[in-house]
Residue, then its C-alpha position, 0 to 999 in steps of 0.5 A: m131917310t131912316q136914322t142910324q141906330k145901334i142894334l145888338v144881335t145875339g146868336a149872331t153867328g147862326t143861320v139867321g143871326r148872320q143875315v140880321v147883321a148883314e141886312l142891318v149893315s146894308r141899311g147903314h145901321a151900327v151893329r154889335a154882334l154878340t157871340r160866346d167866342a169873339s175870337k172865332a167870329v167873322f163879320p162884315a167890316g164895321v161890325e163891333v164883335v162882343q163876347g157874352d152868353l145868354t145863359e149868363p144875362d149879366s154878361l150882356i150889360p156892356a153889350l147893351e150899352g147905347v143900343t136901341g134894338l135887340h135881336l134874341i134867340t130862344f136857345g143856348a148851347h146844345f139848343a137848350p131852351l133859355e130860362t133867362g128871359p126875365r133878366i135879359m128883358e130887365l137889363a134891356r129895359a134898363a139900357g133903354v132898348h125899345r125894340v126887340t125881335v125874337l126868333h121863334g124856335g118852333g114852340s113855346s119857350p120861356l125866353e119868348d114868353a118873357v119878351r111877349a110879357e114885356d110892356g116896356v118895349e116894342w116886340t116882334v116875333l119872327m116865325p119862319v117855316e123851313f129854312m132854305a139853308n136846310a138843303l145844305e144837309w144834302a151837300g155831302g151826299i150830292s158832292a160825293s155820290g150825286e144823290v139825295r136820300e130822304p123820306f116823305v119826298s112828296r111833302l110840301s114846304a113853303m121854305v123861306h130864304e134865311g136872308d128874308i128872315g134877316a131882312v124882316g128882322a132888320v125892318a122890325l128892329t129899326e122902323e115903327g109899326h111892327g110892335g106886338q106882331e107875329y110874323v109868319l115868314t115863307g118863301p113865294e112857292l110850295l116845293t116838294v123834295g123833288d122840286k128842291v133836288a131838281t132846282i139844285a141839279a139845274a144850278r150845278g148843271r148835273e143830275i141828282a138822284l133822289v132816293e126815297l127812304t122809308e121812315e125806318e131807313a130815315v131814322a137809321q140814317w139820322r141815328a148814324a149821323g149822331m142826331p139826338e132822338g128828340v130831333i129825330g122825333f121832331l123831323l118825323e112829325a114835321y116831315g110826315n105830317t107837315p102843319e098847314v103853316g109850313r105848307t101855306v105861302v104868305d106874303t109877309v116878307e113883301k109886305v114888311t120889306g117892300r120886295p118879293a120873297r126870294t125863290f129857292t132857285h135864287w138860293a141854289a144859285e147862291h150856294v151852288d159851290a156847296f153841291v159841287a165836288q171839290p178837286l183833291a189837292s195835288 
């Protein structure tokens, strides 16, 4: 039986952070969840919620006391790359942390570089491809008008369930043999946008129309939604010229966790309520 350990999870209210917390709890470990606003955080029973900010490393000193593992993200507020990695790792080392996972942010980052340079801990980089949770961006359009409006609808994605990212992270934080590893994480299948839409339609029991946008129409739609120009540029490249790693299925999830990666059908069934119009209150 795995010995109970105490793990500090930063970015604990995020898409992946919540899953790391949940997986650690399910495995019987003590979890300390770091958030910038502890008053607004909701976690499973037994999770210790602490307030801190990765842009102010010394705010982590109390949170690091007594922990054996640390999960890190590479960005702060408004997705600005964190420059505080060296100090965070210095504090982690002083606190006796011996395992660290870092969620790869899609490119080189100062914090990830600091983690990789640290000799005093066993580090693991989690490198997920497209999140299945990204499909929640379609929820408003599906609920309101029964349609999805997207460019590049034939592009292929090996999208991964965010719960599987959390599961791999939990294993790497609490078990031996994962130090110095870069884990590319995918789901078990390749899907087009049409495949995803059909899967959600099947889950909710109603058809969904797929409207293919031109690049110009997509950019206009994203700008109207308030999306920053840098993000728009990233999406055009990622969707229009998906790198091989994003459209290649690998079995890392099963190798690390001992069970197959979850399918998009599984994800859609879990989140079907998001894609069903709610009745108006009387």
